[in-house]
C-alpha positions, -999 to 999 in steps of 0.1 A, spaced: 4 -890 304 3 -873 340 8 -836 344 31 -823 374 11 -793 376 -24 -781 365 -25 -742 368 -62 -738 372 -88 -710 376 -63 -685 359 -67 -657 335 -44 -669 308 -27 -644 290 -27 -650 254 -32 -620 235 -47 -627 196 -59 -661 203 -99 -665 199 -99 -693 223 -98 -681 259 -85 -703 287 -82 -707 324 -63 -736 329 -27 -748 321 -13 -782 324 25 -790 326 45 -822 322 80 -832 315 89 -793 316 68 -782 290 31 -769 283 9 -800 277 -27 -782 277 -40 -751 274 -79 -748 272 -109 -746 299 -113 -763 327 -89 -794 346 -88 -821 322 -89 -851 348 -70 -873 322 -40 -854 328 -44 -860 369 -22 -884 388 -10 -888 422 24 -867 417 -1 -839 400 0 -806 419 -31 -785 412 -28 -750 417 -60 -727 419 -50 -692 409 -82 -677 424 -87 -656 391 -50 -644 388 -33 -637 355 -12 -662 344 18 -651 318 46 -664 302 78 -658 322 93 -623 321 126 -620 300 146 -589 310 160 -578 278 187 -557 295 202 -565 328 234 -568 348 226 -595 372 260 -605 384 269 -568 391 235 -563 411 246 -594 430 280 -583 437 263 -549 447 238 -569 472 272 -583 487 291 -552 491 279 -517 506 244 -518 489 231 -482 491 205 -492 464 174 -500 488 180 -471 510 160 -441 512 174 -412 484 188 -395 517 225 -382 522 221 -393 557 209 -424 552 238 -433 529 265 -417 553 253 -440 582 250 -470 558 286 -464 549 299 -460 583 282 -492 594 297 -515 564 330 -500 573 326 -508 610 318 -541 603 343 -550 577 375 -538 594 397 -558 568 383 -542 535 414 -526 522 387 -505 500 350 -499 510 333 -505 477 297 -500 473 270 -486 446 234 -477 444 234 -441 454 208 -416 437 218 -380 430 188 -363 442 201 -372 477 224 -342 474 225 -306 471 232 -302 431 228 -335 423 262 -350 430 279 -360 459 316 -349 470 342 -364 491 332 -340 519 301 -357 520 320 -391 532 353 -380 546 343 -378 579 327 -409 578 356 -429 564 389 -414 563 414 -439 568 405 -460 538 394 -456 502 357 -453 496 347 -463 461 308 -458 454 293 -463 423 263 -448 411 228 -463 407 231 -456 369 266 -472 366 281 -439 350 295 -421 380 316 -430 411 318 -411 445 352 -414 464 365 -403 495 397 -379 499 416 -413 504 407 -428 473 419 -397 452 450 -396 468 457 -435 461 447 -431 427 468 -400 419 436 -379 412 448 -344 417 442 -307 399 469 -315 378 454 -350 367 443 -346 329 405 -358 321 408 -388 304 391 -396 266 354 -406 274 356 -392 311 357 -366 333 368 -356 368 343 -328 387 362 -305 400 356 -271 422 366 -236 413 401 -239 422 404 -270 400 406 -295 427 387 -331 421 354 -329 446 352 -367 447 329 -374 416 340 -391 389 322 -399 354 328 -425 328 365 -436 322 376 -414 352 367 -437 375 393 -462 362 421 -452 386 396 -458 417 382 -489 407 416 -503 401 416 -498 443 389 -523 450 405 -561 450 397 -585 426 365 -606 430 372 -641 434 354 -664 411 334 -679 441 323 -645 448 309 -636 416 293 -672 414 280 -664 448 267 -630 433 251 -645 401 230 -671 422 218 -643 447 209 -624 415 189 -652 397 170 -660 430 159 -624 431 150 -620 396 129 -652 398 111 -638 428 96 -609 404 90 -635 375 118 -635 353 127 -666 341 154 -657 317 174 -625 308 200 -606 286 234 -602 303 241 -565 284 279 -568 295 296 -600 296 333 -583 303 323 -548 309 342 -530 336 317 -506 351 303 -516 383 337 -527 398 334 -560 376 359 -583 362 350 -603 333 317 -627 344 321 -652 309 335 -681 331 310 -672 363 281 -679 337 299 -709 319 309 -725 354 275 -722 366 258 -734 334 282 -768 335 272 -772 375 237 -772 368 231 -741 389 219 -719 361 179 -722 360 174 -691 340 181 -688 304 207 -664 295 218 -646 266 252 -628 271 264 -599 250 301 -597 251 316 -563 261 331 -544 231 358 -521 244 357 -490 222 398 -484 229 408 -516 217 386 -514 179 389 -543 159 420 -557 171 398 -577 196 376 -594 175 398 -626 175 391 -626 212 356 -621 207 352 -648 184 370 -672 211 347 -659 238 316 -668 217 327 -703 215 335 -710 251 299 -703 256 271 -719 240 261 -745 265 227 -755 277 214 -724 291 240 -698 283 247 -685 250 271 -655 238 264 -648 204 260 -609 210 283 -579 212 276 -549 234 288 -516 221 282 -482 240 282 -455 220 274 -426 247 266 -418 284 237 -405 301 221 -374 299 221 -362 334 261 -359 333 259 -347 299 278 -374 283 249 -386 264 258 -377 228 233 -350 216 225 -337 179 221 -301 194 239 -289 229 227 -293 264 210 -260 277 219 -241 305 257 -253 313 275 -230 331 303 -221 307 279 -211 279 297 -233 255 269 -261 263 284 -296 252 268 -320 229 279 -352 246 302 -377 238 305 -400 209 326 -429 227 336 -445 191 339 -425 161 310 -428 140 332 -440 107 347 -468 129 314 -479 145 302 -483 109 333 -506 103 328 -523 134 294 -534 129 298 -549 96 325 -569 106 307 -582 135 275 -588 113 298 -607 89 309 -627 116 274 -634 126 270 -618 158 242 -598 168 246 -561 179 236 -548 210 242 -513 214 236 -484 240 225 -451 228 209 -425 250 210 -392 235 196 -385 201 225 -380 182 239 -417 196 209 -431 184 212 -417 147 250 -429 148 240 -466 158 212 -467 130 232 -451 105 260 -479 114 238 -506 115 218 -498 81 252 -509 59 256 -541 84 221 -550 75 221 -545 38 256 -562 32 245 -595 52 205 -599 35 207 -635 45 218 -630 80 188 -625 106 208 -601 130 181 -589 154 201 -559 160 189 -538 189 194 -505 202 190 -500 242 178 -470 263 166 -446 237 163 -418 259 157 -391 233 151 -402 196 148 -375 169 113 -374 150 131 -383 116 149 -414 130 117 -431 146 104 -450 113 139 -464 108 136 -490 135 108 -507 115 123 -502 83 154 -518 90 143 -544 114 162 -528 145 147 -539 178 142 -511 200 153 -522 238 134 -502 261 137 -495 300 101 -483 306 104 -477 343 126 -444 336 99 -427 315 84 -407 344 88 -375 364 112 -387 389 128 -360 408 160 -368 395 144 -367 357 126 -336 364 155 -315 382 187 -331 367 176 -341 332 146 -322 316 166 -288 319 194 -299 302 170 -312 272 148 -286 272 108 -286 261 115 -294 222 135 -324 229 114 -334 259 85 -343 237 107 -370 217 116 -385 254 110 -423 253 91 -424 221 79 -461 231 45 -455 215 58 -438 182 84 -467 174 54 -494 183 31 -474 159 57 -474 129 60 -513 133 91 -519 150 96 -545 175 100 -537 213 120 -555 241 117 -545 273 145 -546 303 152 -531 334 188 -521 336 191 -535 369 214 -526 390 206 -490 374 168 -497 387 146 -519 399 144 -556 383 108 -560 389 86 -559 358 55 -551 367 69 -518 382 81 -512 344 48 -520 329 30 -496 353 51 -467 341 49 -480 301 13 -476 308 7 -447 325 40 -430 321 39 -422 359 54 -439 390 41 -467 409 33 -463 443 49 -495 452 81 -485 441 103 -465 469 125 -446 442 95 -429 424 102 -398 443 92 -364 433 60 -340 432 42 -352 404 59 -384 398 21 -401 406 -1 -379 387 16 -362 360 24 -384 332 56 -378 312 47 -373 275 15 -390 281 11 -396 244 40 -424 242 22 -445 265 15 -482 257 -14 -503 264 -7 -531 291 -12 -561 266 17 -541 242 39 -540 273 33 -572 284 42 -586 250 72 -564 250 85 -579 283 77 -616 272 78 -625 236 93 -594 225 127 -602 247 123 -635 239 122 -629 199 154 -607 208 174 -636 224 161 -662 196 140 -681 220 105 -673 208 99 -707 193 100 -723 225 93 -697 251 74 -662 255 42 -675 250 18 -696 266 13 -728 239 11 -760 241 48 -774 231 67 -746 246 87 -749 277 68 -744 305 84 -708 319 52 -691 333 47 -668 359 15 -668 382 3 -633 392 -13 -630 430 -45 -611 411 -56 -601 376 -32 -575 366 -58 -560 338 -79 -552 368 -53 -533 391 -51 -495 395 -15 -498 402 2 -524 381 32 -522 404 15 -533 432 6 -566 418 27 -594 431 41 -627 418 27 -658 436 47 -682 413 75 -686 388 83 -719 369 111 -725 343 113 -754 325 83 -769 345 102 -766 379 88 -739 407 119 -715 413 98 -691 433 67 -694 453 52 -667 476 50 -676 512 
C-alpha cells in the first residue's frame, strides 16, 4: 500500500496512549499508520512527505455549536465583526457600504459590539446622519439585538405605541420613543425589511464560511439553528442538502432543526419531514435546537433570582421562552421520535428548566442514546452541576467567553453580582463531576478560531492574538480561575468531545489507525506556547484531502 501523505516529525496528540508517535500516514482518506519514524514501505512516487518540524498534529477540530451560513452571510454584507470596537469605525464602514451598494433597498449587516457605545447600546442617532434615506438593520455580534435607524423604525411601524412582543423588547427613551435598539422578537418587523436572500447567495455564504473554518483547523461542525430566523437568515436546510448533493460540502455537518417556541408541538410533523430530507453523505439533521432564554447583557437570560441594579427597582429575572411544563412535553415527544435535543440555556434558571425537561425524556426512553446537550451555560447553580453527569447530558461550552472582556465586566457582571459570578462558566466543576464536554464557537457571535478558545479555557484570560479581547484585565486577570481546564481536556472537548456529540466518535475525533484522516497540523508545539491563540494552523485535512494549507 502506498501512502498519499506522510506527516512526520510531529508531536502527535494521542491522550491516554502509551505509545508516543511522531508520524501519521494517510491513504485512501484514512489513517493507515501511526508510529515513530517514516515507514518506507508506505512511500511511493505519489506520496507527499510533510515535515512538521516538531509541531503538534491533532485530530481535526469539530465545532459543537456554530452558525456558519449566518457567518458567511455576514461576510457578504455590511460586516462590522472585523473592526475595532469603535463607534466612528462602525459609522464609517456603514457609510462606505451604503455608498458602494446604492441599489440595496435595506442596508443589512451585523457584527457590532455594544462596548463601542456609551451605555452599552447604539441608538438611531448613531447612524441616522450616516444613512437616512434607507432602512439600516444591523444585528449585534451575539445575534440577540438589532440596531436600526429611524427609517427602519418608520417602515416597520415601530413607534411609541408599538407594544413589546412576547419574547422581545423595544428599548425606549424617557418619552417612550424607540431608541433604535431592539431585542429578540422585537426585531422581527425590521428583519422583514431585508429582502429575502436567494438560494445562490446562501450557497456562496456556506462555501465562504466552510473555507474560513478549514483555515482555522475545523473539519466538521454542528449547525445550531437550521431554520433559525435570527441573523436575518431564511431557512438553510436546502442550502446544506444541495451543497452536499453537489459534492461542495467538504466538512462533516450535523444540523440542528430549529424549534419555533410559538408553534409548539404542532410543528412536529414538519420537523420529521425535515429530518428525512437530510441524511445524505456529509450532512444529517437528526437534532432539534430549542432556545430557552436569551442573554444576560440585555436581561433576557432566565435567572433564578433577579438581576441586580436595574433602573426600575424591580429587577427582572429574564425570560423563559417556553413554559417549563410545555418544555417537558416537547422534550419527551422529541426523544420518543429519536431526536437528539440541543438546548440554548444561558441563565441558571434556564439551565435548570432544561435539565428538568430532559430528565423525564431520558428516563422514559432508556434504550435511546440521546446524547442531549445544553449549550452556553453562562451561569449554573451549584446544585445543578452534578446533574449533567448523572443524566448523561453533554455540556456544550463556548470557552472563548470565559474572560474579563470589557463588555462582560461593564455590562454583564454587575447584573449578576459577586455570588453568581462565582458560577460563571463552571467548566472545571462540570468536568470534575464526570460530565462530557463539547466545545464550540457560536460563530458569528464570536471568533471561530479554536486556538483562541483553547487559550481562554486553559487560562481564563484573553489571547493577545484576539482583536476582540478588550478590557483592562482581559489578559492578566483570570475570570473565576478555579474553573479553568487543562489543555489536554480542552483539546479533547474540541475534538473527540464534539465528535461524540455528533455520533462521529467511532470514525473521527482521535488520531487512530482506521479513522478518517481529518487532521490539523499546527505551526508549532501547542503545549509549549505561552499564548495558545498565537499558534497558527499550517495544514487542514478532511478525508485525507488537504482543504487548507498556510502559505
